[in-house]
C-alpha positions in Angstrom: 24.9 -40.3 14.3 27.5 -38.2 14.8 26.6 -35.8 12.6 23.3 -34.7 14.6 24.8 -34.1 18.2 24.6 -30.0 17.0 20.6 -30.2 16.5 18.8 -29.0 19.4 16.7 -31.8 21.4 13.4 -31.4 21.1 9.9 -33.4 22.0 7.6 -33.2 18.7 8.3 -29.4 17.7 8.8 -28.0 21.2 12.5 -27.4 22.2 13.7 -28.6 25.2 14.3 -25.4 26.9 10.7 -24.6 26.7 9.5 -27.6 28.5 11.3 -26.7 31.8 7.7 -25.7 33.3 6.2 -29.2 32.6 9.0 -30.2 34.8 7.8 -28.0 37.9 4.3 -29.7 37.2 5.5 -32.9 37.5 6.4 -32.2 40.9 2.9 -31.1 42.4 0.0 -32.2 39.9 -3.0 -29.8 39.7 -5.2 -28.2 37.1 -3.9 -25.1 37.4 0.0 -25.7 38.0 -0.9 -27.3 34.8 -2.7 -24.7 32.8 0.0 -22.0 34.1 2.7 -24.8 32.6 1.6 -24.9 29.5 1.1 -21.1 29.0 4.4 -20.3 30.1 5.8 -23.4 27.4 3.6 -21.8 24.7 5.4 -18.5 25.4 8.9 -20.2 25.5 8.3 -21.6 22.3 6.9 -18.5 20.3 10.0 -16.4 21.5 12.2 -19.6 20.2 10.3 -19.0 16.7 10.9 -15.5 17.0 14.4 -16.1 17.4 14.2 -13.8 21.0 16.2 -15.2 24.0 13.9 -14.7 27.6 16.5 -12.1 28.3 16.2 -10.4 25.2 12.5 -10.2 25.6 12.9 -8.9 29.9 15.2 -6.1 27.8 12.8 -5.4 25.4 10.3 -4.9 28.0 12.1 -2.8 30.1 13.2 -0.6 27.3 9.2 0.1 26.3 8.3 0.4 30.5 11.4 2.6 30.7 11.4 4.9 27.0 14.4 6.1 25.2 15.1 9.0 27.4 17.8 7.9 30.6 18.3 10.5 33.6 21.7 11.0 35.9 22.0 12.5 38.9 22.9 16.0 37.0 19.5 15.8 35.2 17.7 15.2 37.9 19.4 18.2 39.7 18.4 20.9 36.7 14.9 19.3 37.0 14.7 19.6 40.7 15.9 23.2 39.9 13.4 24.0 37.9 10.7 23.1 39.7 11.2 24.8 43.2 8.8 27.0 44.3 
């Protein structure tokens, strides 16, 4: 019995961390909240399958939106000097 203490708890095939939205649905049950919770559970389950944490996913989205080039204050000043009238 003590050998299984390192395993992640699951409900069927869904990880316990992905079931947090279902607890929120339990507070106020409606069809809309149930749909949102199921979509969120599926999203978190797929992230877990791909071995990506939710914070890591947010970092990936931020990098895709911002791009590879990061500006600094000196870059901003030189861009402003070049674009003056």
